[in-house]
N, C-alpha and C positions, 0 to 999 in steps of 0.2 A: 459078949453081947449076942443076943438071939439074932441069927442071920436075917430075919424078917425086918429088922430095924436098922440093918446095915446097909449103906449105899456106897458102892464103889464108882468113882470116877476115873476113867481111863483117859490119860492125857493131862499134862501139866503145862499146857500152853494157856494163853489168856482166857479161852473159854472154858477149859477145865477148872482152872483156879478161881475164876469168878462164880462159877456154878457151885464149887466146893464151899466158898465163902458164904454164899446165899443159904445153902443147906445148913451150914454151922449156925449161921444167924437164926435160923428157923428151928433150932433144937436138935438137928440131926448131926452127928459126927462123922463125916465121910472119910473114907480112904481114898487117896489119890495114887494111882499107878502110873509111872512114867517110864517109858523104855530107855530113854537117854539118862546117862549117869549125871550130867550137868545141863544147865540152861544153855541153849545155843547163844553165841555171841552175835550171830546174824539177825538181822531184822528184815522179815518179809515185808511188814507193814511199817509205815512211817507216820501215820496220823490218826487221830481219834475225832470222830464227827460229832456234830452237836448232840445228837440223840444219845450217844454213849456217853458224852460228859454229863447228860441229865441223869443216866443210870448211875454213874458214880456219885453225883450229888444226891441222889435219893438215899444214899447209904453214908453220906458225909465224908467221903474219901477223895473227893475232887481236888482238895488243895494241894496234895503230893504231886499230882500230875500237873496242875497249872504251874506250880513253882519251877518244874524242871523242862516243861515244853514251851515252845514258841506259839504264837498266835498268827494265823493268816486269816484275812477277811472273807476269803472264798476259796473255791477250788475248781479244777477243770472238769469238763464233761467231754470224754473222748479226745482229750488234748487239743480242744479247739482253743484258737486264740482268745475268744470271748469266755471270760471266766465267769462262774456262777457266784453271785453276790450272797454270802450268808449273813451279812451284817443287819439286815432288816427282818430276818426271820423270827418267828414268835417264840422265843427261847431266852433263857438267861445266859446262854452260851453261844452267841451268834458268830462263830468263828470255827475254823479248823484248828485243832491243836496239834502241832507238828512234835511227834513223840516216836522215837524209835521202838520197835516192838520189843526189844530186849530190856528196855528200861520199863516199859508197860509190864511185861512179865515180872520183873523184879519187884514192883510195887504191888501187883496182884497176889504174888506169893506172900509177900510181907503181911498183906491183909489176911490171907487165908490162914497163915500159921498163927497170927494174933488171935484168931477166933478158934484156935485148937485143931486145925486141920492137919493130919498126917500126910505128907508128901513123900511117897517112896520111889526113890530114883533107881534106875536099872532093873526095873520089874516089867517084863513084857508079857502081855496076854497072848497065849497060844491057842486057847479053845474056850468054848463057852457052851453050856446046856442049860436049859430051862426046865424046872418043874413047875407044879401048880403054884407053889408058894416061895420059890427062891430061884436064884441064878448060881450056877456053879462054875466059876472061872478057873481055867488052868493058866497057871502063871510060871514063867521062867524067871527067877530072881537071882541075885548075885551069889547065893548059896545053894542054888539048885531049883528044881521044880517043886511046885506046891499047889494045893487047891484052895481057893477063897470062895466062901458062900456068902450070898448077899441077898437082901430082899429086892433091891433094884441095881442095875448097872447103867451107867451113862457112858456112851462112846463119845469122847471129845478128843479122839486121837487122829484127826487129819483125814485128808482125803483118801488115803489108802487104808482107812479104818479096819483093824482087825476085828473090833467089836461088830461093827456092821456086817462083815462078811460072815463072822461066826454065827450071827443071829439070822442069817438068811435074808436080810433085807435088800432088795434090789437097789441098783444105782443107775437107772436109766439116763440116757443123754447122749451127747456126742463126745467122740474122741478128738484129740488134738490133730489139727490140720496144718498148723503153722506155730511158729514160736517167737516168743520175746526174748530179750536179752536183759541182764543186769550185772553191773559192775561197780562195787564200792572200791574207789581208787584214790590215790593222791593226784592232784593236777598242778602242773607247773604254771599253766595259764587259764585258771578256772573262769568259767562265764558267769554272768550274774546269776544269783540264786533263783531257781525256777524257770530259768530260760529254757525254751523248746524249740525244736525244729521240725518241720514236716515237709516232705517232698517226695519225689518219685523214687528216692533211694531208701526211704523208710521214715521213721519217727524217733526222736530222741529227746529226753527231758533230763535236766541236770538238777539234783536236789541235795543241798549241803547236809552233811552229818555232823553229830556233836563232836566226833573225834577229829574234825578237821579234813576228813576225806569228802568226796562228793560222790554221790550215786549217779551214774549214768544208766538210764533205763529206756527201753523204747521196743520198737519192732524193725526188724530187718527181713525184708521179704525173700532174701537169699539164703537165710539161716535154716539150719535143720536142728535136729534134737541132740547132735553131739556136744559134748562139754565145751563151754566157752573157754578161750584162752585170751590173754592179754593182747597178743597181737591181733586177734580177731576183733576184739572190742575197739581197739585203736583203729583199725582199718574201717570198721562199720561207722565209728564216729566221723572219720574223715569224709567218707561217702555222704553222710547225711548233713553234717554240719560244716564240712570244709576244713576241719581241724580235729586232731586228736586230743587237744588241750594239754599235751605232755603227760598223757596218763601213765601212772607207774605205781608200783607197790600195792597190788590189789589185795584187800583182806577178804573179798568174797567175789567170785564169779559164777554166774548161774544163768540157766534158760528155763523158760516156763511156757507151757503150751496153753492152747485155747479150749481145751476140754471143759465142757459145760454139762453138769449132771446134778439132778436132785434126788434124794433118796425116796424110794416109792412110799415109805412111811416113816415118820419120826418116832413111832413106838411100836415095839413088837412084844407084846406081853409085858414083862418087866425090864426090858431093855429099851433104852431111849437113845437118840442121837442128837448132838448139837454141833454147831460150827462146821467146819470143813468136812467133818464126817458125814453131815446131812446135805451139804451143797458145795459144789466145786465150780469155778469159773475163771475166766481170764481177769487178772487183778486190775481191771479198768476202774479208775475213781477211787482205789483203795478202800472199797468197801467191806471186804471180807471179814476181817478181824472185828469190825464194828458189828456187822449182822450177827456174828457168832456170840459175842458179849450179850447182845440183845436176846438171842435165843436163851442163853443161860439165865437171864433176868426173868424171862416169862416162865422157865421152868422150875427154877429154884424154889420159889415160895409155894408152888403147887406140889411138888414132889415132897417137900418137907411137910406140907400139911397133910398129905396122904399117909406118909410115913407115921406121923404122929398121932393119927386118928382125928384130926380136926376136919378133915374133908374126905369124901369117898374116892376110891380109886378112879371113878369116872373123871374126876376132875383133870387127871392126867390126859384123858382124850382131847381136851381143849388145846392141849400144847400142839399137837399136830394139826388140829383144826386152825389154830391161830398162826402158827409159824411155817407150815408147809407153803401156804400162798406166799408168803413173803420169800421164801427161797426160790419159787418159781419166778417171781417178780424180779429178783435178783438176778437170775439167769438172764431174764429177757433184757433188763436195761444194760448189764454188762456186755451182752452180745451187741446191743445197739451201739454202745460205745467202742466196742472192738471194730466194727464196721468203719467208723469215723477214724479210729487210729490207723487202721490198715489200708485205708483208701488212698492208696499211692498212685493209682492210674489217673489219667486225665479227668475221667468221669468221677472217681472217688474225691479228687481235690476239688472238683466243681461242687460236689455235695457238701464238702466240708466248708467251703467259702459260703455257700448258700445258707447252711444251718448256722453257721457262725453270725451271719448278718441277721438271721431272724432272732437269734438270742439277744443281740445288741439292741435290735428295735422293737422287741416285744417283751416288756417287763413281766407281764403274766405268765408266758412260756418259760422265761429264765426262773421266775420264783417257783414255778411248778416242779421243774427239774432240780432246783436247789432243795425243795422240800423232800424229794425223792432220794436225791443222793445223800442228804443228811439223815434220812430216815424219820424225819419230823412228821411225815405223812402217814406213817403206819398205823392202822386202825384195825381193831377187832369187832367193829360194829356189824351186828347181824344184818343179812339182806332183808329188806322191808322194814327195818326198824328206823328209829328217829335219827340215827347217826351219831347220837351222843353217847349212849352206852356202848362201851368198848373202845371209844376214841381215847387218844392220849390226852391227858389232862394238861393244859397249859398252866403250869405253876408259876405264881409271881415270886418275886424276892422275899426271902425268909420262909417259904412254905417247904421247901426241901427237908429242912431239918426235922420235920415232923414225921418223916418216913424213915429215919435212921435205924428204927428197931426192927424194921422189916414187916410192919403190921399195916393193915388198911388203915385210912384216915377219913374221917368225915369232915367235909368243909361244909359250914353252916352259915346261913345268913341270919339265923335265929340263935341268940346266946343261950336258950333254954334246952337245946337239944342235949339228951344224955344217952350215950352208948357205951355199955360196958366192954372193957377189954381193948378199946381202941381210942386213940386220941380225937377229940372233937375241936376243931380250929374254926374260929369265927372269921368269916371274910366278908367283904363287901358283896352284895347280891351280883354285882357286875363281873365278879371273878368266878361265878359258879359257871358250870358247862353251857347253860343256855338260860334266857330270861325266864322268869316265872318260877324258879325253883326256890325250894326253902333250903335244900341240903343236897349233897352228893357224897356217895361213898366211894372212894378212890382206891383201887386195888394196891397192893404192896409195890407193884412194878410201875405204878404211875398212870394207869389207864381207868377210866370210869367204869365202876362196877354196877352201880345203880343210882338213880336220881329220884328226888322226892319233892313233890308239890306240897305235901303235908308232912310237916316236921314230926308228927306223932308217929309217923311209920318207921322212922330210922331205927329206933331201938330193936324192934322185931326183926328188921332185915339184917341187922348186924348179928343177932343171935343165930339167925339161919345160916348166914354166909361164914361166919367167923366164930363158931362156937369154942368154948373153952376146950383145951386140949384133953382128949379121953373122954369126951361128953357122950360117947356112944353113937357116933356117926356111923352109919352102915351103908351098904350098897356098893 
């Protein structure tokens, strides 16, 4: 293969695997390089949010996740006792799917391999150089070092991204000033699932795991960065909850800091970043994996289109323009949640009580935060526009299946609309993005691309925005 048509994805976590699958669906066969020899048995994340479930449904793979995961009607914001209600949100998936990351990765790798993606484990990127038309990677593999040339490289290799560092992309923000704790343990006297405690000695939440263990996770104001031991976990639980629940037999003990950073740019020439390589934060609300998969959904169809000649390289600039603000917002609301979680002083506890009361008494505030936490509020609408173009399309039951091939879809109130190369689906006028429309062109990632009051304009817009592959797109 000519290197200009090759895409290398570095990192075989959920973000890299979903991106690779999207590229393969778009006609590009990527190579995934992963430094670890095997998937980690440990799960940093334990849930998939509504927008991530929509992303999976847009490609028809949600059933595998729904079969293995549990469903919770809402989730916490900053470990406040008043939970956010997802059940009335405008989505076909109004719940949190409780799903360990290890299972998510297994299902996503199964999807990627089914589409022909090669996942090379034990291959570590040690250097990177760009020329005008390719990227040269230095890789240390199981059989020694080698060079790999590609037209584009995507770093999905975590907060310590070797790709980001080698590409010279800055990672500004704040370093860790305190640490949370996490222990996956057996409990002789387990609490109720989802039980939580907060007080002057810290914060603690208990989350059941599929293997019968329970995750004890939270914040200890007395903790540092030193590795966590079982004795320390038990002592911390006793201080916060009054009992250690008979914790024993840990499968994983870890600490995590509150460093919060966003990459200065998500694209540097032919190198792009996604997931934790692009944004780092305290894991409040369990949003990190979800935002990373949504990064990959935004990038996948654009990069595949550029590589295959369907769209100009400039389309890739919209990736940074659309997703960088999401990364900034992610840092802001996880910092806000962190203040609530770590508010163990008398003043902090008073703030928590006040805010929790406001959530309980103000349904609009609670809904706004639920939309934000679930990522259903993400829009790519242009400033000064009508707010419709770029917005997430609210898809009714049965519409997700029309996106399974990874193409745009025309939603039309007029059965006479014709558009070459993309599905045209007739819907009631009330299901179009706003009143008075004849049709709407929806992007492969489920956001509104263009709207039409005149159905006769649809065919020309589709030829412009989604031309046949190799149709001589330039620029």
